[in-house]
VEXKOL-456353 format. One line per field, with one value per atom (N, C-alpha, C): atom name; x, y, z. Coordinates in pm, 1 decimal. Atoms other than C-alpha are relative to their C-alpha. Example, Ala and Ser with C-alpha at 12.3 -4.5 7.8 and 13.67 -1.06 7.14 Angstrom:
BEGIN
atom (N, CA, C, N, CA, C) .
x (89.0, 1230.0, 90.0, -82.0, 1367.0, -77.0) .
y (-119.0, -450.0, 120.0, -119.0, -106.0, 109.0) .
z (0.0, 780.0, 0.0, -6.0, 714.0, 73.0) .
//
This chain:
BEGIN
atom (N, CA, C, N, CA, C, N, CA, C, N, CA, C, N, CA, C, N, CA, C, N, CA, C, N, CA, C, N, CA, C, N, CA, C, N, CA, C, N, CA, C, N, CA, C, N, CA, C, N, CA, C, N, CA, C, N, CA, C, N, CA, C, N, CA, C, N, CA, C, N, CA, C, N, CA, C, N, CA, C, N, CA, C, N, CA, C, N, CA, C, N, CA, C, N, CA, C, N, CA, C, N, CA, C, N, CA, C, N, CA, C, N, CA, C, N, CA, C, N, CA, C, N, CA, C, N, CA, C, N, CA, C, N, CA, C, N, CA, C, N, CA, C, N, CA, C, N, CA, C, N, CA, C, N, CA, C, N, CA, C, N, CA, C, N, CA, C, N, CA, C, N, CA, C, N, CA, C, N, CA, C, N, CA, C, N, CA, C, N, CA, C, N, CA, C, N, CA, C, N, CA, C, N, CA, C, N, CA, C, N, CA, C, N, CA, C, N, CA, C, N, CA, C, N, CA, C, N, CA, C, N, CA, C, N, CA, C, N, CA, C, N, CA, C, N, CA, C, N, CA, C, N, CA, C, N, CA, C) .
x (-61.4, 766.5, 150.4, -144.3, 1133.7, 41.4, -47.5, 1331.8, 66.0, -56.2, 1411.1, 23.9, -20.8, 1567.1, 20.8, -20.4, 1565.9, 148.2, -139.9, 1887.9, 46.8, -37.5, 1880.8, -119.4, 106.7, 1674.6, -117.7, 110.3, 1471.8, -92.3, 80.7, 1357.5, -76.3, 67.1, 1277.5, -117.5, 107.5, 1070.5, -116.5, 106.0, 877.8, -76.6, 66.4, 806.8, -86.2, 75.7, 696.2, -124.3, 115.1, 469.1, -107.8, 96.7, 304.2, -63.7, 55.2, 264.3, -99.1, 92.3, 99.3, -132.8, 123.4, -151.0, -78.5, 68.2, -228.0, -61.6, 53.4, -272.4, -127.6, 121.7, -526.0, -114.6, 100.9, -708.9, -56.6, 43.7, -721.9, -82.6, 77.2, -839.8, -137.7, 129.5, -1113.8, -89.3, 79.1, -1224.6, -55.7, 43.3, -1239.1, -98.6, 82.7, -1390.9, -139.4, 131.4, -1674.1, -86.4, 78.2, -1779.1, -41.4, 29.1, -1773.7, -55.3, 47.9, -1864.2, 44.6, -49.5, -1639.4, -21.8, 5.1, -1644.9, 118.7, -108.7, -1416.0, 135.1, -127.1, -1153.0, 49.6, -38.5, -1156.0, 42.4, -35.8, -1143.7, 142.6, -134.0, -833.8, 104.2, -92.2, -666.9, 17.0, -5.5, -753.2, 88.8, -83.1, -596.0, 147.5, -139.1, -280.4, 63.0, -53.8, -235.5, 20.7, -12.8, -300.2, 113.4, -107.1, -65.7, 137.0, -129.7, 217.0, 35.6, -27.9, 184.2, 32.4, -23.5, 157.7, 128.9, -123.6, 438.8, 122.1, -113.4, 670.7, 19.6, -12.5, 593.0, 51.2, -45.9, 645.7, 149.1, -143.5, 986.2, 79.5, -73.7, 1090.6, 7.5, 4.7, 980.2, -7.9, -5.6, 957.9, -98.9, 85.5, 823.3, -76.8, 69.1, 735.7, -127.3, 119.3, 493.4, -106.7, 98.2, 327.5, -63.5, 58.5, 281.9, -103.8, 92.2, 117.8, -122.2, 111.6, -94.9, -96.1, 86.9, -224.5, -72.9, 65.6, -297.3, -115.5, 106.1, -499.3, -112.7, 103.4, -685.1, -62.1, 53.9, -771.2, -151.9, 145.5, -1129.0, -70.0, 62.6, -1192.6, 11.4) .
y (130.1, 718.3, 16.3, -1.6, 659.6, -117.4, 102.8, 457.0, -111.8, 119.2, 104.0, -102.5, 86.1, -71.2, -146.2, 141.5, -450.7, -35.4, 35.0, -615.2, -112.3, 105.4, -917.9, -33.7, 29.1, -1069.9, -71.8, 69.9, -1294.5, 99.6, -100.7, -998.6, 84.8, -77.6, -802.9, -77.7, 82.5, -1092.9, -12.7, 7.5, -1126.1, 131.3, -130.2, -753.3, 20.1, -14.3, -761.2, -88.5, 90.4, -1060.8, 51.5, -54.0, -905.3, 128.4, -120.2, -574.4, -34.5, 46.2, -763.4, -42.3, 40.8, -920.5, 120.6, -120.7, -581.8, 74.3, -64.6, -437.2, -65.5, 71.0, -706.4, 27.4, -30.7, -639.5, 140.4, -138.4, -264.2, 7.7, 1.5, -327.8, -61.1, 59.1, -550.1, 96.5, -99.1, -282.5, 107.4, -104.0, -21.0, -57.0, 59.4, -253.9, -37.0, 40.2, -385.5, 119.0, -119.5, -30.6, 74.1, -75.4, 102.8, -85.7, 93.0, -207.4, 39.9, -38.1, -131.7, -111.8, 102.6, -315.3, -94.2, 97.2, -617.6, 58.5, -61.0, -415.3, 97.6, -93.8, -145.1, -75.3, 81.9, -414.4, -52.8, 52.1, -570.1, 111.2, -113.1, -230.4, 45.6, -38.1, -144.4, -96.4, 100.2, -470.3, 18.3, -15.8, -416.5, 123.4, -125.3, -56.7, -11.1, 11.7, -132.1, -93.6, 96.1, -432.0, 62.5, -61.5, -240.4, 106.4, -108.2, 59.2, -55.3, 53.1, -141.0, -81.8, 78.3, -380.2, 90.9, -91.8, -93.8, 73.9, -71.4, 100.4, -92.2, 93.9, -210.8, -27.8, 24.3, -275.9, 126.0, -126.7, 89.6, 49.3, -60.8, 195.2, -100.3, 103.9, -134.9, 18.4, -7.0, -112.6, 131.4, -128.5, 255.5, -3.7, 15.0, 167.7, -79.8, 84.3, -103.8, 71.5, -77.0, 123.9, 97.8, -95.7, 385.6, -70.3, 74.7, 126.4, -50.2, 47.1, -23.9, 115.8, -118.0, 322.8, 45.0, -39.4, 404.3, -102.2, 104.0, 70.3, -28.2, 21.5, 100.2, 9.2, -15.6, 204.8, -131.2, 124.1, -142.1, -97.8) .
z (7.5, 1178.9, -16.2, 17.7, 1218.5, -86.1, 91.7, 971.7, 77.7, -62.8, 1084.6, -110.3, 116.4, 782.9, 39.2, -29.4, 765.6, 3.5, -18.3, 869.7, -92.6, 93.1, 638.1, -88.8, 96.5, 356.9, 64.1, -67.0, 588.1, 70.3, -68.1, 796.1, -101.5, 104.7, 479.0, -56.8, 53.6, 346.5, 97.3, -100.6, 672.8, 6.0, -1.8, 680.5, -124.1, 123.8, 317.5, 1.2, -7.8, 376.8, 93.4, -94.7, 680.3, -53.8, 63.1, 496.7, -109.5, 103.5, 210.8, 61.9, -67.1, 449.4, 50.7, -45.3, 601.5, -118.3, 118.9, 252.0, -49.6, 39.5, 164.8, 97.3, -100.5, 490.8, -20.8, 23.0, 422.9, -127.7, 124.6, 65.9, 23.4, -33.6, 205.8, 74.9, -73.4, 449.2, -93.0, 93.2, 175.5, -101.1, 104.1, -83.9, 47.7, -48.3, 132.1, 40.5, -29.3, 217.7, -126.1, 122.3, -140.7, -112.7, 103.4, -350.2, -140.1, 133.2, -650.6, -102.2, 104.1, -982.9, 18.1, -14.1, -1025.6, -37.7, 41.3, -1209.6, 106.5, -105.7, -941.7, 125.9, -116.7, -671.2, -14.8, 25.0, -830.2, 12.2, -9.2, -866.0, 144.4, -141.1, -505.2, 78.0, -67.9, -383.1, -34.5, 43.2, -587.7, 62.7, -53.8, -473.9, 150.8, -145.9, -104.8, 39.3, -30.6, -106.2, -23.8, 31.1, -274.3, 102.7, -95.1, -42.4, 138.6, -134.5, 281.6, 7.6, -1.0, 187.8, -3.6, 8.2, 91.8, 132.6, -127.5, 411.7, 111.1, -102.4, 625.9, -13.2, 20.5, 469.5, 30.5, -13.3, 471.4, 144.1, -132.9, 819.9, 114.7, -103.1, 1010.2, 113.2, -117.4, 1363.3, 9.0, -2.0, 1329.6, -82.5, 83.7, 1049.6, 72.9, -67.2, 1256.9, 118.2, -109.2, 1557.7, -52.9, 59.2, 1336.0, -59.3, 60.2, 1150.0, 107.5, -107.3, 1474.3, 67.0, -55.8, 1606.7, -89.0, 92.6, 1293.2, -6.7, 6.1, 1299.8, 136.7, -134.0, 1668.8, 3.1, 3.2, 1579.8, -30.1, 40.6, 1440.9, 112.7) .
//
């Protein structure tokens, strides 16, 4: 992934919001396959959201190309 930093706060907010949605989706995929407890489910959601939002803001389009490539199986 190459670094593609956001150019203004609006773009950063959009990237963070979309990364958050992807994080919730990934947490759902993992959670529905493993059936964790409620506390583990909440922790899984928080961790996935933070990681995906940070990667989306940090790497921009490079992150999305890689994420779509990894989610191609679905």
